[in-house]
MARMAR-483127 format. One line per 3 residues: number of its first residue (from 1); their letters; for each residue y, x, z of C-alpha. Coordinates in nm, 2 decimals. Each point is the difference from the previous one (the first is absolute). Layout:
NUM = A = Y/X/Z  ...
//
This chain:
1 = XXX = 1.70/-1.38/0.04  -0.34/-0.03/-0.17  -0.12/0.22/-0.29
4 = XXX = 0.03/-0.30/-0.23  0.37/-0.03/0.08  0.10/0.34/-0.11
7 = XXX = 0.13/-0.03/-0.36  0.19/0.24/-0.22  0.05/0.26/0.27
10 = XXX = -0.04/0.37/0.04  -0.30/0.07/0.22  -0.11/0.32/0.17
13 = XXX = -0.36/0.00/0.13  -0.23/0.25/0.16  -0.36/-0.02/0.14
16 = XXX = -0.14/0.19/0.29  -0.22/0.29/-0.10  -0.29/-0.08/0.24
19 = XXX = -0.27/-0.04/-0.27  0.07/-0.19/-0.33  -0.02/-0.35/0.15
22 = XXX = 0.37/-0.02/0.04  0.05/0.10/-0.36  -0.26/-0.27/-0.11
25 = XXX = 0.17/-0.28/0.18  0.34/0.09/-0.14  -0.12/-0.04/-0.36
28 = XXX = 0.00/-0.38/0.00  0.33/-0.01/0.18  0.16/0.23/-0.25
31 = XXX = -0.15/-0.20/-0.29  0.17/-0.31/0.15  0.33/0.17/0.03
34 = XXX = 0.00/0.11/-0.36  -0.09/-0.35/-0.12  0.30/-0.12/0.20
37 = XXX = 0.24/0.22/-0.20  0.05/0.26/0.28  0.05/0.37/-0.05
40 = XXX = -0.26/0.19/0.20  0.02/0.36/0.14  -0.32/0.13/0.15
43 = XXX = 0.04/0.29/0.25  -0.35/0.16/0.02  -0.19/0.32/0.01
46 = XXX = -0.17/0.16/-0.30  -0.34/-0.14/0.09  0.14/-0.35/0.05
49 = XXX = 0.19/0.02/-0.33  -0.32/0.08/-0.18  -0.14/-0.33/0.12
52 = XXX = 0.31/-0.21/-0.07  0.02/0.13/-0.36  -0.33/-0.18/-0.09
55 = XXX = 0.19/-0.32/0.06  0.37/0.08/-0.07  0.14/0.23/-0.26
58 = XXX = 0.33/0.18/0.02  0.17/-0.25/-0.22  -0.08/-0.27/0.26
61 = XXX = 0.08/0.18/0.33  0.18/0.31/0.11  -0.20/0.25/0.20
64 = XXX = 0.16/0.21/0.27  -0.18/0.30/0.15  -0.03/-0.07/0.37
67 = XXX = -0.21/0.19/0.26  -0.25/-0.18/0.22  -0.04/0.03/0.38
70 = XXX = -0.20/0.31/0.12  -0.31/-0.17/0.13  -0.28/0.24/0.10
73 = XXX = -0.35/-0.13/0.10  -0.27/0.22/0.16  -0.28/-0.24/-0.09
76 = XXX = -0.13/-0.05/0.35  0.09/-0.37/0.04  0.30/0.06/0.22
79 = XXX = 0.27/-0.15/-0.21  0.25/-0.07/0.27  -0.03/0.36/0.14
82 = XXX = 0.04/0.13/-0.35  0.31/-0.21/-0.04  0.15/0.12/0.33
85 = XXX = -0.07/0.36/-0.11  0.20/-0.07/-0.32  0.28/-0.18/0.18
88 = XXX = 0.26/0.28/-0.03  -0.06/0.05/-0.37  0.00/-0.37/-0.06
91 = XXX = 0.33/-0.04/0.19  0.16/0.28/-0.20  -0.11/-0.15/-0.33
94 = XXX = 0.13/-0.34/0.11  0.35/0.14/0.07  0.01/0.18/-0.34
97 = XXX = -0.11/-0.32/-0.17  0.28/-0.21/0.16  0.25/0.23/-0.17
100 = XXX = -0.19/0.00/-0.33  0.01/-0.38/-0.01  0.37/-0.01/0.07
103 = XXX = 0.05/0.22/-0.31  -0.24/-0.19/-0.22  0.17/-0.33/0.09
106 = XXX = 0.35/0.13/-0.09  -0.11/0.18/-0.32  -0.19/-0.30/-0.14
109 = XXX = 0.21/-0.29/0.12  -0.30/-0.15/0.19  0.00/-0.36/0.13
112 = XXX = -0.33/0.00/0.18  -0.20/0.28/0.17  -0.36/-0.09/0.06
115 = XXX = -0.22/0.21/0.23  -0.37/-0.04/0.00  -0.05/0.12/0.37
118 = XXX = 0.23/0.30/-0.03  0.23/0.00/0.31  0.25/0.24/-0.16
121 = XXX = 0.04/-0.19/-0.33  0.30/-0.20/0.13  0.37/-0.03/-0.05
124 = XXX = 0.29/-0.21/0.13  0.18/0.01/-0.34  -0.21/-0.29/-0.14
127 = XXX = -0.28/-0.24/0.09  -0.30/0.20/0.14  -0.34/-0.16/0.02
130 = XXX = -0.31/0.13/0.19  -0.34/-0.11/-0.14  -0.31/0.01/0.21
133 = XXX = -0.31/-0.19/0.12  0.03/0.14/0.35  0.26/-0.14/0.22
136 = XXX = -0.23/0.09/0.28  -0.19/0.33/0.02  -0.35/-0.02/0.14
139 = XXX = 0.08/0.23/0.29  -0.09/-0.01/0.37  0.10/0.18/0.32
142 = XXX = 0.26/0.27/-0.03  -0.01/-0.04/-0.38  0.20/-0.33/0.04
145 = XXX = 0.30/0.23/0.01  -0.07/0.05/-0.37  0.03/-0.37/-0.05
148 = XXX = 0.35/0.00/0.17  0.11/0.28/-0.24  -0.15/-0.19/-0.30
151 = XXX = 0.21/-0.31/0.09  0.31/0.20/0.06  -0.03/0.15/-0.35
154 = XXX = -0.07/-0.31/-0.20  0.27/-0.21/0.18  0.26/0.22/-0.17
157 = XXX = -0.08/-0.17/-0.33  0.16/-0.32/-0.12  -0.33/-0.17/-0.08
160 = XXX = -0.37/0.06/0.08  -0.24/-0.10/-0.28  -0.34/-0.07/0.14
163 = XXX = -0.30/0.01/-0.23  -0.17/-0.32/0.14  0.06/-0.37/0.04
166 = XXX = 0.18/-0.15/0.30  -0.33/-0.07/0.17  -0.09/0.37/-0.02
169 = XXX = -0.32/-0.11/-0.17  -0.08/0.33/-0.16  0.12/0.27/0.24
172 = XXX = -0.05/-0.18/0.32  0.18/0.13/0.30  0.15/0.29/-0.20
175 = XXX = 0.24/-0.23/-0.18  0.06/-0.26/0.27  0.35/0.00/0.16
178 = XXX = 0.18/-0.18/0.28  0.31/0.22/0.03  0.34/-0.07/-0.13
181 = XXX = -0.02/0.19/-0.32  0.08/-0.10/-0.36  -0.35/-0.03/-0.13
184 = XXX = -0.10/-0.15/-0.34  -0.36/-0.04/-0.09  -0.05/0.07/-0.37
187 = XXX = -0.37/-0.04/-0.04  -0.26/0.24/-0.15  0.09/0.27/-0.25
190 = XXX = -0.26/0.13/-0.23  0.02/0.15/-0.35  -0.31/-0.20/-0.09
193 = XXX = 0.21/-0.31/-0.01  0.15/0.14/-0.32  -0.33/-0.01/-0.19
196 = XXX = -0.20/-0.29/-0.15  -0.32/-0.07/0.18  -0.31/0.21/-0.11
199 = XXX = -0.37/-0.08/0.01  -0.16/0.18/0.29  -0.29/0.21/-0.12
202 = XXX = -0.03/0.30/0.24  -0.22/-0.07/0.30  0.18/0.24/0.24
205 = XXX = 0.31/0.20/-0.04  0.10/0.25/0.28  0.36/0.10/0.02
208 = XXX = 0.06/0.34/0.16  0.36/0.03/0.13  0.22/0.13/0.28
211 = XXX = 0.12/0.34/0.11  -0.22/0.31/0.00  -0.24/0.09/0.15
214 = XXX = -0.08/-0.36/0.08  -0.04/-0.09/-0.37  -0.27/0.26/-0.05
217 = XXX = -0.18/-0.12/0.32  0.00/-0.35/-0.14  -0.13/0.11/-0.34
220 = XXX = -0.30/0.19/0.15  -0.08/-0.29/0.24  0.00/-0.26/-0.28
223 = XXX = -0.19/0.23/-0.24  -0.28/0.03/0.26  -0.01/-0.38/0.04
226 = XXX = 0.00/-0.06/-0.38  -0.30/0.23/-0.05  -0.21/-0.23/0.22
229 = XXX = 0.14/-0.31/-0.17  -0.19/-0.18/-0.28  0.31/-0.13/-0.17
232 = XXX = 0.22/0.19/-0.24  0.30/0.15/0.17  0.32/0.14/-0.14
235 = XXX = 0.20/0.23/0.22  0.37/0.03/-0.09  0.12/0.33/0.14
238 = XXX = 0.33/0.19/-0.01  -0.19/0.33/-0.03  -0.34/0.14/-0.11
241 = XXX = -0.15/0.09/0.34  -0.34/0.07/-0.15  -0.07/0.13/-0.35
244 = XXX = -0.35/-0.14/-0.04  -0.14/-0.33/0.13  -0.36/-0.04/-0.10
247 = XXX = -0.03/-0.38/0.01  0.02/-0.22/-0.31  0.12/-0.30/0.20
250 = XXX = 0.31/0.17/0.14  0.31/0.07/-0.22  0.29/0.19/0.13
253 = XXX = 0.32/-0.11/-0.18  0.27/0.26/0.05  0.30/-0.06/-0.22
256 = XXX = 0.37/0.07/0.04  0.07/-0.31/-0.20  0.06/-0.29/0.23
259 = XXX = -0.03/-0.26/-0.28  -0.36/0.12/-0.06  -0.07/-0.03/0.37
262 = XXX = 0.15/-0.35/0.00  -0.24/-0.11/-0.27  -0.30/0.10/0.21
265 = XXX = 0.13/-0.15/0.32  0.08/-0.33/-0.16  -0.36/-0.03/-0.12
268 = XXX = -0.16/0.07/0.34  -0.21/-0.27/0.16  0.02/0.18/0.33
271 = XXX = 0.26/0.26/0.11  -0.07/0.25/0.28  0.31/0.17/0.12
274 = XXX = 0.21/0.12/0.29  0.18/-0.28/0.19  0.35/0.10/-0.10
277 = XXX = 0.22/-0.30/-0.04  0.10/0.06/-0.36  -0.37/0.01/-0.10
280 = XXX = -0.07/-0.31/0.20  0.28/-0.18/-0.19  -0.16/0.12/-0.33
283 = XXX = -0.34/-0.13/0.10  0.14/-0.34/0.11  0.19/-0.04/-0.33
286 = XXX = -0.32/0.10/-0.20  -0.21/-0.24/0.21  -0.29/0.25/0.01
289 = XXX = -0.26/0.04/0.27  0.09/0.28/0.23  -0.10/0.25/0.27
292 = XXX = 0.27/0.18/0.19  -0.07/0.33/0.17  0.29/0.13/0.23
295 = XXX = 0.11/0.36/0.01  -0.11/0.16/0.32  0.27/-0.01/0.26
298 = XXX = 0.25/-0.20/-0.21  0.07/-0.30/0.22  0.16/-0.22/-0.27
301 = XXX = -0.31/0.03/-0.22  -0.23/-0.06/0.29  0.19/-0.32/0.10
304 = XXX = 0.01/-0.13/-0.36  -0.37/0.08/-0.05  -0.09/-0.20/0.31
307 = XXX = 0.23/-0.28/-0.10  -0.17/-0.04/-0.34  -0.35/0.05/0.14
310 = X = 0.06/-0.29/0.24
//
Protein backbone atom coordinates (compact mmCIF):
# COMPACT_ATOMS: atom_id res chain seq x y z
CA UNK A 1 0.00 0.00 0.00
CA UNK A 2 1.66 3.18 -1.27
CA UNK A 3 0.65 6.75 -0.30
CA UNK A 4 -0.78 7.33 -3.77
CA UNK A 5 -3.13 4.36 -3.30
CA UNK A 6 -4.92 5.74 -0.22
CA UNK A 7 -8.09 7.42 -1.44
CA UNK A 8 -11.16 8.73 0.43
CA UNK A 9 -10.11 7.26 3.79
CA UNK A 10 -9.78 8.47 7.37
CA UNK A 11 -6.08 8.83 8.20
CA UNK A 12 -4.49 9.37 11.61
CA UNK A 13 -0.86 10.53 11.42
CA UNK A 14 1.72 11.56 14.02
CA UNK A 15 5.38 12.66 13.70
CA UNK A 16 8.16 11.99 16.18
CA UNK A 17 9.11 15.02 18.29
CA UNK A 18 12.89 14.77 17.76
CA UNK A 19 13.38 18.20 16.20
CA UNK A 20 11.00 19.53 13.55
CA UNK A 21 12.33 17.46 10.65
CA UNK A 22 9.64 14.84 11.17
CA UNK A 23 6.96 17.53 11.02
CA UNK A 24 8.54 18.98 7.86
CA UNK A 25 8.51 15.71 5.94
CA UNK A 26 4.91 14.97 6.92
CA UNK A 27 3.75 18.21 5.27
CA UNK A 28 3.97 17.01 1.63
CA UNK A 29 2.49 13.65 2.63
CA UNK A 30 -0.53 15.27 4.26
CA UNK A 31 -0.91 17.56 1.25
CA UNK A 32 -1.03 14.47 -0.98
CA UNK A 33 -3.63 12.80 1.24
CA UNK A 34 -5.89 15.85 1.14
CA UNK A 35 -5.67 16.05 -2.66
CA UNK A 36 -6.72 12.38 -2.74
CA UNK A 37 -9.95 13.20 -0.89
CA UNK A 38 -8.85 11.74 2.44
CA UNK A 39 -9.86 13.04 5.86
CA UNK A 40 -6.71 13.69 7.91
CA UNK A 41 -6.32 13.74 11.68
CA UNK A 42 -2.94 15.00 12.95
CA UNK A 43 -1.93 13.88 16.45
CA UNK A 44 0.76 16.32 17.55
CA UNK A 45 2.15 18.48 20.34
CA UNK A 46 1.43 22.20 20.67
CA UNK A 47 4.80 23.10 19.12
CA UNK A 48 4.25 20.75 16.19
CA UNK A 49 0.74 22.06 15.63
CA UNK A 50 2.05 25.62 15.36
CA UNK A 51 4.17 24.51 12.39
CA UNK A 52 1.46 22.47 10.68
CA UNK A 53 -0.96 25.40 10.90
CA UNK A 54 1.15 27.42 8.46
CA UNK A 55 0.29 24.81 5.82
CA UNK A 56 -3.11 23.37 6.88
CA UNK A 57 -5.97 25.23 8.53
CA UNK A 58 -8.57 23.65 10.79
CA UNK A 59 -11.05 23.36 7.93
CA UNK A 60 -8.64 21.07 6.08
CA UNK A 61 -7.42 18.81 8.90
CA UNK A 62 -8.36 17.91 12.47
CA UNK A 63 -5.71 18.51 15.12
CA UNK A 64 -5.52 16.24 18.14
CA UNK A 65 -3.39 17.21 21.13
CA UNK A 66 -0.85 14.44 21.58
CA UNK A 67 2.24 14.44 23.80
CA UNK A 68 5.72 13.77 22.48
CA UNK A 69 8.32 11.38 23.81
CA UNK A 70 10.37 12.66 26.78
CA UNK A 71 13.79 13.03 25.16
CA UNK A 72 16.41 14.78 27.28
CA UNK A 73 19.85 15.70 25.94
CA UNK A 74 22.77 16.92 28.00
CA UNK A 75 24.63 18.47 25.10
CA UNK A 76 27.86 16.50 25.54
CA UNK A 77 27.64 14.52 22.30
CA UNK A 78 26.63 11.26 23.97
CA UNK A 79 23.29 10.69 22.27
CA UNK A 80 23.04 6.94 22.86
CA UNK A 81 23.86 7.30 26.55
CA UNK A 82 21.26 10.06 26.83
CA UNK A 83 18.74 7.77 25.14
CA UNK A 84 19.52 4.92 27.52
CA UNK A 85 19.15 7.27 30.48
CA UNK A 86 15.68 8.20 29.15
CA UNK A 87 14.67 4.58 28.40
CA UNK A 88 12.23 4.14 31.28
CA UNK A 89 10.45 7.42 30.57
CA UNK A 90 10.29 6.59 26.85
CA UNK A 91 8.88 3.11 27.52
CA UNK A 92 6.23 4.52 29.84
CA UNK A 93 5.18 7.10 27.25
CA UNK A 94 5.05 4.42 24.54
CA UNK A 95 2.68 2.26 26.67
CA UNK A 96 0.38 5.22 27.28
CA UNK A 97 0.48 6.11 23.59
CA UNK A 98 -0.65 2.62 22.53
CA UNK A 99 -3.83 3.06 24.59
CA UNK A 100 -4.35 6.58 23.25
CA UNK A 101 -4.16 5.38 19.65
CA UNK A 102 -6.70 2.64 20.33
CA UNK A 103 -9.16 5.28 21.57
CA UNK A 104 -8.48 7.70 18.71
CA UNK A 105 -8.99 4.98 16.09
CA UNK A 106 -12.35 3.98 17.58
CA UNK A 107 -13.57 7.55 18.13
CA UNK A 108 -12.75 8.75 14.62
CA UNK A 109 -13.40 5.61 12.55
CA UNK A 110 -9.80 5.59 11.34
CA UNK A 111 -8.79 3.45 8.34
CA UNK A 112 -5.01 4.08 8.38
CA UNK A 113 -2.63 4.91 11.21
CA UNK A 114 0.66 6.41 10.06
CA UNK A 115 3.58 6.76 12.44
CA UNK A 116 6.61 8.82 11.51
CA UNK A 117 9.10 6.82 13.62
CA UNK A 118 6.88 6.60 16.72
CA UNK A 119 6.96 3.02 18.00
CA UNK A 120 3.85 3.44 20.14
CA UNK A 121 1.69 4.96 17.40
CA UNK A 122 0.28 1.62 16.38
CA UNK A 123 -2.94 -0.40 16.45
CA UNK A 124 -4.22 -3.75 15.26
CA UNK A 125 -7.69 -2.32 14.63
CA UNK A 126 -6.74 -1.01 11.18
CA UNK A 127 -3.77 -0.76 8.81
CA UNK A 128 -0.74 0.64 10.65
CA UNK A 129 2.21 2.10 8.74
CA UNK A 130 5.67 2.98 10.07
CA UNK A 131 7.53 5.68 8.13
CA UNK A 132 11.30 6.06 8.42
CA UNK A 133 14.55 6.41 6.52
CA UNK A 134 16.37 4.15 8.97
CA UNK A 135 15.81 0.45 8.67
CA UNK A 136 19.34 0.12 10.01
CA UNK A 137 20.62 2.23 12.86
CA UNK A 138 24.29 3.28 12.64
CA UNK A 139 25.29 1.37 15.78
CA UNK A 140 28.25 -0.79 16.72
CA UNK A 141 29.27 -3.16 19.48
CA UNK A 142 26.83 -3.56 22.35
CA UNK A 143 24.59 -0.91 20.83
CA UNK A 144 23.60 -3.47 18.16
CA UNK A 145 21.07 -4.62 20.74
CA UNK A 146 19.29 -1.35 20.01
CA UNK A 147 19.02 -2.39 16.35
CA UNK A 148 17.34 -5.65 17.40
CA UNK A 149 14.84 -3.69 19.48
CA UNK A 150 14.28 -1.26 16.59
CA UNK A 151 13.47 -4.14 14.20
CA UNK A 152 11.19 -5.78 16.75
CA UNK A 153 9.18 -2.58 17.05
CA UNK A 154 8.73 -1.72 13.38
CA UNK A 155 7.90 -5.33 12.42
CA UNK A 156 4.61 -4.91 14.30
CA UNK A 157 3.37 -2.57 11.59
CA UNK A 158 1.59 -3.75 8.43
CA UNK A 159 3.82 -1.71 6.12
CA UNK A 160 7.13 0.12 6.38
CA UNK A 161 7.40 3.23 4.22
CA UNK A 162 11.04 4.11 3.56
CA UNK A 163 11.97 7.61 2.44
CA UNK A 164 14.38 6.57 -0.31
CA UNK A 165 14.45 4.64 -3.57
CA UNK A 166 14.98 0.89 -3.90
CA UNK A 167 18.72 1.37 -4.51
CA UNK A 168 19.05 3.31 -1.23
CA UNK A 169 20.55 6.14 -3.25
CA UNK A 170 19.93 8.88 -0.70
CA UNK A 171 20.22 7.28 2.77
CA UNK A 172 22.81 4.63 1.92
CA UNK A 173 23.09 1.74 4.36
CA UNK A 174 20.51 3.31 6.67
CA UNK A 175 17.66 2.44 4.29
CA UNK A 176 19.02 -0.78 2.80
CA UNK A 177 17.24 -4.01 3.76
CA UNK A 178 17.65 -7.72 3.18
CA UNK A 179 15.32 -9.10 5.83
CA UNK A 180 11.85 -10.46 5.21
CA UNK A 181 9.88 -7.32 6.06
CA UNK A 182 7.13 -5.54 4.15
CA UNK A 183 9.15 -2.54 2.95
CA UNK A 184 7.93 -0.04 0.38
CA UNK A 185 10.27 2.70 -0.86
CA UNK A 186 8.29 5.90 -1.37
CA UNK A 187 11.04 8.33 -2.44
CA UNK A 188 11.93 11.73 -0.99
CA UNK A 189 9.46 13.88 0.92
CA UNK A 190 10.04 17.62 1.06
CA UNK A 191 7.60 20.50 1.49
CA UNK A 192 9.65 22.41 -1.10
CA UNK A 193 8.22 20.13 -3.78
CA UNK A 194 4.93 21.99 -3.24
CA UNK A 195 6.36 25.33 -4.37
CA UNK A 196 7.21 26.70 -7.82
CA UNK A 197 10.93 27.16 -8.46
CA UNK A 198 12.50 30.41 -7.23
CA UNK A 199 15.52 32.34 -8.47
CA UNK A 200 18.48 31.77 -6.15
CA UNK A 201 19.83 35.12 -4.91
CA UNK A 202 21.29 34.49 -1.44
CA UNK A 203 24.97 33.38 -1.53
CA UNK A 204 24.85 31.39 1.72
CA UNK A 205 21.97 30.44 4.01
CA UNK A 206 22.72 28.65 7.28
CA UNK A 207 19.87 26.64 8.81
CA UNK A 208 20.14 26.21 12.58
CA UNK A 209 18.12 23.24 13.80
CA UNK A 210 18.02 20.30 16.18
CA UNK A 211 17.51 19.85 19.90
CA UNK A 212 18.98 22.18 22.49
CA UNK A 213 21.71 22.81 23.48
CA UNK A 214 23.10 21.55 20.15
CA UNK A 215 21.24 24.18 18.13
CA UNK A 216 22.88 27.02 20.05
CA UNK A 217 26.29 25.38 19.67
CA UNK A 218 25.76 25.28 15.88
CA UNK A 219 24.58 28.89 15.78
CA UNK A 220 27.68 30.19 17.55
CA UNK A 221 29.99 28.03 15.46
CA UNK A 222 28.47 29.21 12.17
CA UNK A 223 28.38 32.85 13.29
CA UNK A 224 32.12 32.70 13.96
CA UNK A 225 32.73 31.26 10.47
CA UNK A 226 30.44 33.82 8.83
CA UNK A 227 32.34 36.73 10.41
CA UNK A 228 35.47 35.64 8.53
CA UNK A 229 33.60 35.03 5.28
CA UNK A 230 33.50 37.66 2.53
CA UNK A 231 30.10 36.58 1.17
CA UNK A 232 26.80 37.66 2.64
CA UNK A 233 25.35 35.08 4.98
CA UNK A 234 21.82 34.64 6.28
CA UNK A 235 21.48 32.54 9.43
CA UNK A 236 18.00 31.11 9.96
CA UNK A 237 17.71 30.45 13.68
CA UNK A 238 14.85 29.21 15.90
CA UNK A 239 15.91 31.64 18.65
CA UNK A 240 17.80 34.90 19.12
CA UNK A 241 20.94 33.64 20.81
CA UNK A 242 22.74 37.00 20.55
CA UNK A 243 21.00 40.38 20.64
CA UNK A 244 23.63 42.33 18.69
CA UNK A 245 25.77 41.19 15.76
CA UNK A 246 28.03 43.94 14.47
CA UNK A 247 28.59 42.73 10.93
CA UNK A 248 26.72 44.17 7.97
CA UNK A 249 27.23 41.00 5.88
CA UNK A 250 25.49 38.76 8.41
CA UNK A 251 21.72 38.70 8.84
CA UNK A 252 20.02 36.56 11.47
CA UNK A 253 16.55 35.60 10.32
CA UNK A 254 14.48 34.54 13.30
CA UNK A 255 10.79 34.14 12.53
CA UNK A 256 8.12 31.81 13.81
CA UNK A 257 6.52 31.84 10.39
CA UNK A 258 7.78 28.84 8.42
CA UNK A 259 6.43 30.24 5.15
CA UNK A 260 8.77 33.21 5.48
CA UNK A 261 11.68 30.88 6.24
CA UNK A 262 10.78 28.76 3.21
CA UNK A 263 11.06 31.82 0.98
CA UNK A 264 14.61 32.49 2.17
CA UNK A 265 15.70 28.84 1.92
CA UNK A 266 14.34 28.45 -1.61
CA UNK A 267 16.44 31.39 -2.76
CA UNK A 268 19.72 30.07 -1.31
CA UNK A 269 22.57 29.33 -3.69
CA UNK A 270 24.30 27.35 -0.95
CA UNK A 271 22.80 25.84 2.21
CA UNK A 272 24.84 25.02 5.31
CA UNK A 273 22.99 22.83 7.78
CA UNK A 274 23.04 19.86 10.10
CA UNK A 275 23.00 16.56 8.23
CA UNK A 276 19.55 15.52 9.42
CA UNK A 277 17.82 13.44 6.75
CA UNK A 278 14.78 15.70 6.42
CA UNK A 279 17.05 18.67 5.68
CA UNK A 280 19.04 16.56 3.21
CA UNK A 281 15.80 15.71 1.37
CA UNK A 282 14.97 19.44 1.22
CA UNK A 283 18.37 20.34 -0.20
CA UNK A 284 18.16 17.58 -2.81
CA UNK A 285 14.73 18.76 -3.95
CA UNK A 286 15.93 22.40 -4.07
CA UNK A 287 19.08 21.41 -6.01
CA UNK A 288 21.16 23.87 -3.99
CA UNK A 289 24.85 23.59 -3.23
CA UNK A 290 25.30 22.30 0.29
CA UNK A 291 27.59 21.78 3.24
CA UNK A 292 26.51 19.36 5.97
CA UNK A 293 27.82 19.58 9.53
CA UNK A 294 26.87 16.63 11.76
CA UNK A 295 25.81 17.10 15.36
CA UNK A 296 28.56 15.90 17.67
CA UNK A 297 27.96 12.31 18.77
CA UNK A 298 24.87 11.74 16.60
CA UNK A 299 25.90 8.67 14.61
CA UNK A 300 23.18 8.99 11.96
CA UNK A 301 24.19 12.54 11.07
CA UNK A 302 27.89 11.62 11.07
CA UNK A 303 27.19 8.74 8.68
CA UNK A 304 25.07 10.89 6.34
CA UNK A 305 27.57 13.73 6.40
CA UNK A 306 30.36 11.33 5.36
CA UNK A 307 28.12 9.78 2.71
CA UNK A 308 27.46 13.13 1.04
CA UNK A 309 31.02 14.35 1.50
CA UNK A 310 32.17 11.31 -0.45
